N, C-alpha and C positions, 0 to 999 in steps of 0.2 A: 504494500500499500504505500504509494508516493503522494505528497500532497504539498502544495507550495503556497508562500505567501509572497507579496511584493513589498518593497520599500524597506527591507531589513539591512542593517549595517553588516560590515565585516569585521573581523578581529584580525589583529596584527601579530606577526610573529613574536613581537616582544612580549605580548600579552600572554602567550602560551610558555615563553621560557622564564617568566618570572620565578625567581627561587629555584631554577632549573637543577635538580638532583633526583636521585631514585633509590628509595627504599620506602616500603610501604606497611601500613597497618594490615592485620590479616583479611580485613574486610575490602581492602582496595584492590580492584582487578587490574591485573595487566602490568604491574610495575614489580621492583625486586622486593622479596619478602623480608621480614625482620630477622635478625641474627638467631634468635632461638627456635626459628622454624626448622623441623625436621627434613633432612634429604637423604637421598641415597647414591646420587650421581658422583659424590666425590671419592667414595670408597667401595661402592657396591653393598654397603651395609648403613644402618640408620646412624645419623650423626647430626648435631646441631650445624645449622649453616655457618655460624662463627667459627666452627672448626674446620671449614673447607677453605683451602687456599685459592679461591677462584671465584667468578661471578655465576650465580645460579639463579635463574628465574623460575618461579613456581606459581602454578594455578591449581586450585582445587575445585571441587564439584560445585562448592558455594559461589566461588568467583564466577565460573562458567556460567552457572545459572543467572547470577545477578546482571551480567552484561549480555545475557541472551545470545551466546556464542552459537552458531548453527553448524560451523566446520571447524575442522583443525586449523584451516588457514587463518581464522579471525579469533582464535582463543587468545592470542598475545597481540591483539590489534592496538593495545595501549602501552605496549613496550617498545619504545623507539629503537631498540637495538634488533629486535626480531620482526621481519617481515613476512607475509604470507602470500603465495601466489595460487591462483585458481579460486573460483567461487562456488557455492552449492551446486551439488551435481556435476563438478568437474574434477579432474585430477588436481591435486594440491600438494604443495611443498612449503616448508619453512626455510627461511635463510637467516643464519645467524651472523652478525658483523660481516655481511657481504659474502657468506659461504653458504651454499645450498645443494639441493641435488643429492647425488650419491656421495657427496663429501661429507655427509652427516649420517650418524647412525641413528635408526630408529628402533626402539625397543619396546615391546608391549607386553606387560607380564612376564619379563624375563625372556621373550623370545624376539629373535629378529624378524622385522617385517621385510615385506617384498622390495625388491630394487625399484627405484624410479629411473625414468629415463626420457629424454626429449627428442623430437624429431619433427620434421615437417614445418618448422617454424614455432612450434608450440610444445607445451608439455603434454605428453601422450600417457604416461603411467606416474601416478605419484603415491603418496603414502597415506592419503586421507581416507582411506576406505574403512571407516569406522564411524560410530555415531557418538558425539561428543556428550550426549545424555547419560552414557554409560561409563564416563571417565570419572574416576575418583581423585586423580591428580596427575598432572603433567609437570615434568621437570626438564628444563633446558640448560645444560651446562655449556657456557659460551666460549670454550676453547678446546684445544686438542684433546682427544679422549681415549686414543688408541692404547695407553698404557694399561688400562683396565678393560677396554672393549675391542680392541683390535681394529681390523680393517673398517674404513669408512669414517674413523675419528678424526678426519683432517681437521674439521673445523668446530666440532662439538657433537653433543648427543642430545636426543629428545627421548625421554623415558615416559612412558604412558603406562599407568596403574589403573586397573579398574577394581570395584569394590569386592571384599571377601564377604562371605556370609556373616562373619564375626564382626567385620565393621558396621554392618547394617543392624544387627541384632542388639549389640550391647549386652544388657541383662535381660532383654526380651525373648520370649519363645518365637513370636512371629513379627514380622515387619512388611508393610505394604506401602509402596508410594505410587501414586498416579499423577501424571503430568500431561498437558497439552498446550499448544500455543500456536501463534501465528508470527511469521517473520516478514516484515514489509518489504525488504529489500529484493527478496526472490518470491515474494507472493506465495510462501510456502506455509503448510500446516504439518505439525508434527504431533505425535502422542507417544507416550512412554509408560511402561508399567515394569516396575521392580518388586520383588518379593522374596523375602527369606523366611526360612523356619529352621528350628533346632529340635533334634531329638536326641537327648542324652548327649552322647559323645559324637554326634554327626550333626552337620549343619549344611543346608543347601540354599542356593538362591539362583533365580533367573531373571533376566532383564530383557524386554522386548521393545523395540523402538521401530516406529515408521514415520517417514516423512515423503510429502507430496509436494511439488512446487515447480516453479519455471525458472526461467534464466535470470541472473542479477544484470539488470540493465545499466547502460551508460546514463549520463545526466538528461541527455535529449531522448533517451527511450528509443534508440534506432537500430540496436543490436538485433540480429536474427533471432527469433525465439526457439526455445525448446523446452520439453517438459521432462522431469526427472522424478523418480520415486525410489526410495530406499527402505531396506528392512533389515534389523540387525538384532541378533539373538546372542545372549551371553549366559551361559549356565556354570555353575560351579558347585561341586560338592566336597566338604571337608570331612576327613575322619581323624579324630584324636585318638591315636592308637595307645597312646599314654599321655601323661603330663607333659612328656618332654619330646614326644614323636607324633608328627602330623602328616598326613597325606591329603593332596588335593588333585581333584580332576577338573578340567577346565574345557569347555567346548566353546567355541567363540565363531560365530558365522556373520557374514555381511553380504547382501546383494544390492547393487544399484544399477538402475537402468535409466538412459539418457536418449531421448528421442528428437531429432530435429528434421522437420519437413519443410523445405524450402519449396519444392514443387513435387507434389505427390506423385510416385510412380517414376519420376526422372531425376530428382535430386534430394535425397534424404539420407540420414543416417541414424542407426541405432546401435548404441554402445551398451554393453552389459558388462559390468565387473562383478566377480564373485570371489570371495575370500573366505576360508574357514581354516580352523586351527583346533588341534587337540593336544593337550599338555597335562603331564603328570608330574607333580612336585612332591618331594619328600623332604621334610625338614626336621632335624634332631638337635635337641640341647642336651643330650646324654653327656657329651664330653668325652675326652680321651687325652692321652698323652700328646697327640698331635693337634687337637682342636677343642674349643669349647662348644662352638655350634657349627652346623654342616646343613647345606642345602644341595639338592640334587633335581635336576629337570630335564625330562626328555619330551620332546615336542614334534609335531608335524603340522605343517601348514601348506596351503595350497591357494596360490592366487591364479585367476584366469580373467583375461580381458578378451572380448569379442567384439570387433566393430564390422558391422554389416552396412555397406554403403552402396548406394545407386548414385552414379556420377555421370554427367554428360561430357563428352568429349569429341574431338575431331582430329582427323589425321590426313595423310595424302589420299587416302581413299574416301573422305567424307566423313560426316558425323557418326558417331556411334554412342551406346550407352554401356557403362562398365558396372558390374555386380562384383564387388570386393567383399571377401571375407578375411579380414585381417585379424590375427589373434596374438596374444602375448601369454605365456605359461610359465609359471615358476612354482616348483615345489621345494621345500627346505625341510630338511631332517636336522634336528638340532640336539645336543646334550650340554647341559651345564653341571659343573660341580664346583662348588666354592666353600671355603671354611674360614673362620676367624678364631684367633687366640690371643688372650690378654695375657701380658707377663709383666711382672713387677720386678724391677732392679731397685738397687739403692739409690741411685740417681735419675732413673727414668722409668716411665710406663711405656710399654710397647703394646700396640694392638695390631696384630698381624692380620691381613686379608690375602687369601691366596686361593688359586683354583685353576680351572682348565675349561675351554669351550671348544667345541666342535661343531660346525656346520657344513652340511653337503647341500648344494643348491644345484637343481636341475633346471635350466632355462631353455625355453623354446620360443621361436617366433615364427609360425607358419602363416604364409599369406597365400590367397588364391584368388584367381581373377576369371570372370566370365565376361565375355564382350560380345554384345549383340550389335551388328551393323544396321544402318539405316534400312536397308531393304530386307531386314528380319534374319539375315544369316548369321550362323554362330561362328565366330573367327577365333574365340578362345573359350574352353569348356573347362571351367574349374582349374585352370592352369596354374601351377605353383609359381610363385613369384619371389625374387631375390630380396633380402633385407640383410639379416645376419643369421647363421646357421643354428644359433643357440649354443649352450656350453654347458658342461658339468664342472662345478667348482667345489672344491675341498677347501675350507678353512679350518685352522687349528691353532690354538694358541694356549700358553700357560703364563700365569701372571702371579706377581706378589707385590704387596704394598705394605709398609710399615708406618703406622701413625705414632709418633713418638712425642711424648710429653716430658719435658725435663722438670724435675722436681726443685732444683735449686735455682733455676734461671726462668725468667718468663718467656720461654720460646717452647713452640711445637714445630716438629719436622714432618714431613711427609715424603717418603721415597719409594718410588713405585718403579717397576720394570716388568715388560711384557715380551715374550718371544712368540711370534707368529710364523707359521709356514702355510703356504697356499699353492695349489695346484689348479689350474684352468685348461680344460681340453675342450675343442671346438667338436661339436656334434657330426657325425658323418652324414653328409647329404649331398646327393648327386648334382645339386644346383651349383655347388661350390667346388673350386680347385682346392683339394685338401693341402696340396704341396704349399699354398700360401697361408695355411691356418695351423702354425705350430703350437705346441703346448707352452704354456707360460708357468714356471716353477719359480718362487722366490721365497726368500726369508726376510722377515723384518724385525727390527728390536726397537721397542718405544719406551724410553725412559721417562721419569716424572719426578721432579724435586720440587717441594714446596717448603716454605718458612712462614711461621706465624709468630708475631711478637705481641704478647699480651701486656700492654702498658699499664693498663689497670682493668677493673672490672667493666668498665665502660668502652673502652678502645682497644681494638685489634688491627695491627697493621700485617699485611701479608705480601709475600712474593711468590710466584710460581713460574717454573719452567716445565714444558711438557712438549712431547713429539707427537705427531699423528701421521697416519699413512692411509692411502686408499689404493687398493689393487686395481690395475687396469680393467675398466669395465668390459664385459663380454661383448657388449654391443659395440664398442668403440674399436676393441682389438680385432674383431672378426667382421667389421662392417664390409660388405661387398655387393654392392649394387649401383644402380645408376639408371639414367634415362638417356639412351642412345639417340642421336650422336652427340648430345649436349654436355654430359657429365658423367663420371664414374667416382665411386668412393672403393678404395682398395684397402685390403686388411693391413695391419701391422703387427706382426707377432713379436716384435722388438720393444713394445711399449714397456716403459718401466713404471713402478709405483709412483704416486705422486706423495710427496711428504711435506710436513709442515713442522715448523720450530717456533712455538708460541712461548712469550712470556708475559707476565701480568704483575702488576703492582697494584695493591689496593688498601683501603681503609674501611673498617666496619665500626660504627660508633652508635652507642644506645646509651641514653641517660634521660630517665624519666620519660616525659612526654615527646622526646625527640630522638629520632634514629637517621643516620647518615651512611651512605655507601658511596666511595669514590674508586674508581678503576681506570687504570691506563694500560693499554695493552698493544703489543706489536706480535705480527705473525709473519714469518718468511717461509714461502713456499718453493720447493723444487719440483721440476719435471711437470708442471701443470699440462694438462692433455688438451689439445685444441686441434682443430682442422687447419691444414696447410695444403696449398696449392704445390703439387710435386712436377706437374707437366701440363703443357697445352699444345695442341695440334689443330691444323685446319680440318675442316670436314668437307663433305660434298655440297654442303648448303654455303653459297657466297657470303663471306663476311662473318660466318659462325665458326668459333673454335670449340673444340672439345677440351674440356677442363678436367684434370684428373686430381682428387682430393685425398688426403690420408691424414688420419689421427696420429699426431707425434707429440712427444714430450717437448715442452718449451722449456726456457731457461728458468727464470726466477720471477716471482712476485712478492710484493709486500703489501700488507694491510695493517694499518696502525690507527689508534684513535683513543677515545676517552669516554667514560660514562660517569654520571653523577647523580645523587639524588638525595631527597630529604623527605621525612614523614614527620608531620609535626601536628600533635594534639593541641588545639587552641583551649580547649576545656573538655568537659565529659562527653560533649556531643559533637563539636566541631573539629574536623581534621583536614589537613592540606597534605597531598602527595604529588610531587613533581619528579620527572625524569627527563634526562636529555642524552642524547648519544651523538657522538662526532665520529666519522671515520673518514679515512683516505686510503687509496690502494692504488699501486702502478704495477705494470708490467715492466720489470727492470730491465728485460733484455731490448725494449723498445721505448722505455720511458713514456708509455702511454698509460693514461687512467684506466683503472678496471671498470667495466660496465656494471659489475655486481654491488658496487657501493653506493650507499644511500646518502642524501645530503643531511646536513645537520637538521636533527629532529627532535621534538619534545612532546611531552604530555604534562597537563597541570590538571589536577583534580581537587576540587573543594566538595566536602562530604558532610552532610548532616545525619548523625546516628540517634534516632529515637528509641524509645522503649520497644516499639513494635514496627517501627518503619525507618526507612532510610531515603536519602535524596542526594544525588550526586551531579555535579556538573564537570563536565570533562572537555577541555580544549586540547586539541592534538594539533600540531603544526609541523612544517618542514619549510627550510630555507629553499631558495632556487638552486638548480643543479646545472652548471655549466662546465664542470670538470669531466668530460666525456672523453672517450678514447680517440674519436675523430672529431674534426672540426665541423663535419656535416652531419654528425649524429645528433638525434632529437635530444632538446634540452627541456627542463620543466621549470615553471614559475614557483615561486613560494606560495604557500597556502595555509589557512588555518580553519578548523572546523569546531563546531560545539555540539557535544552529546549530551543528553539529560537521562539519567537512569534513576529508576526509583522502585520501591517495593514496601509492601506491607504484610505482616503475618498477624493472623487471627486464628487462634487456636491452631487447628490442625492444617489450617490453609495458608498458603503462600501466593502473593501475586507479585510478579516483577513486570516492569514496563520500561521500554527504551525508545527514546525519540532521537534518531541519529541524524546529523547534518541539519541542526535545527535551522540554520540561517540559509538553507538551501544553497549551499555553495557549489559552484562548478569548478572541479580541480581535478588534476592528474598527478598522482604518485610517481615518482621517477621509476620506481620498481617495474611500474606497468609499462614503460616505454624504453627501458635501456637497451641499447643496441639497435633501435630503430632509426630509420633515416629521418633527417629533419624535414623532408617533404612529405612525411607520413601524416595522414589525417588523424591528428590526436584525439578527435573528438569521440572515437570509439573506445578510448581508455579513460574517459572520465568516469568519476565514481557516482554512485546513485545520488539523486537529490534527497530532500527530506523524507524520512520513512519511519513507521512506527511498528513496534513489535511488543508482544504481550506473551506471557506464559502464567499460568495457574498450575499450582502443586498442591496435593492433598496427601497427608501422609498420616497412617494410622498402624 
């Protein structure tokens, strides 16, 4: 639902950056949490954020509900250091400090999520195939994470946790929650039921969500329309084998359909994304000489995307219609084992965390085409098409980290190391020349070192160094297709892993009604993978050259910046939260700016907390962006928007409302146009105008 007023004034960037810094109270959505918030991304075990030498953003189910998030891409929309791509019903990704895609690890309930990849000028497969109504918590660590999590930890990690039955039940035997709502930006409706019950030493729960909506429009509402719907089912069963031993079975399924009809029967697309997972977790606190507690997980997951397309075309023989059946399939078998051990020494306390991960990924990219000529003849009949042949990938790693607290000195040390080995082998396929598809086998060592100085009970200073790496993606190493005679992409079996070297200095302060976070970071990247023109040759068409591309490792890139924030309680009801993020990045081999970097961005929130209700005003803003890789690349103007959030609790009922883009501002976030040509019509990338969303929740 979009509606507009005239005669409203605009807000300036200065208004949004007033008091710009970032830490927030537990109630404030989208900024950096307080130091006493419990996180797991720092050590793979629970610890206070103040004991983590790095920046971590946290959103829990209450935050997600209050800001009426409808997809993973907008959960962190009020954190200026994290940006999302994709809208409801589309493939989605997060970008952390300018790094996104497969350069981030996505973990859900301990298991690795499917790969994402881009193609055809846009994101084809992302990681947003889940319903945010079923999320209990999302953590984002904003730095290299390979020392604990292995490959893909180049720029950070996204850890998604869903609720366990015990979390819902508390001391009750039964728990039920019903919710439903409307999202104005995508004209979507959603409903959700979650139930948990306990029977002695056994607890179970299920969560069922359904969404139905349309495309998220630009400001002028001129984008081609589509319809989508999704259904998500989550089930868990816990057995307390004893007071110290626990077994958990999880079933997780998701299906999303997206249909776009531009011309019925001649130009239409239907995409279906399906994902399911089955995992078995065992946890023990029995202890031994080796460990105090231990966790084991075995899981299976299967992701499939099918895109059925009807597209018109024309060639030398005249017009035709193509019927395409394009798919992406990935199955993962995974095993996790980790343990922790606390040890006391005369001058120090050690908390060791160690373990092993094994993941086997089977990936395929089948594509088929049927072509009907204008006269009705069949020139192609379900003919296989090239893209990449798929691959079998084995990832294995062992890790250890020691969290050391010195008793006589105000210091804590974090030292971690992980050894990974991986093998990738292209699948045999008659479409491809196997001589060009060599196996890739490598070993990676990822260290981490952190230092925390406890100046007093209120102030911690920290420093961290961490390395990350990303194995060569199967689609880039084995990409082998083209459109003759115009271009071709050839495989490159000599691709090396991308690596990162990240340092961060920071401050965490909490005193009474004020908390402050400051962070400065620098990340150097080696062997970034990008497309390179390796040859050109004339074709039989006058003036047309055939261009041959290949994915290759480039030299070096650097991203640096700073983030700052403040949370201030003015009294028992009023609070202010602000956040600002600044970053810059360059390809050091060419001295060109990186297109993935965002301009100076900030958020300012003023919130009133009543006994049974809350009201929030949030100003989000970004400066103009002119530091683009090429002079003729698209640039963005500065902008600021105002959102209003509110809610009320009446007994077992909760109602949340959100009025977004209150001033009906037409604006273009730079992330949406990065890499586009300056002569591109930017109107299609403008964000929606004013919209209203609402959600009601009943719990008993």
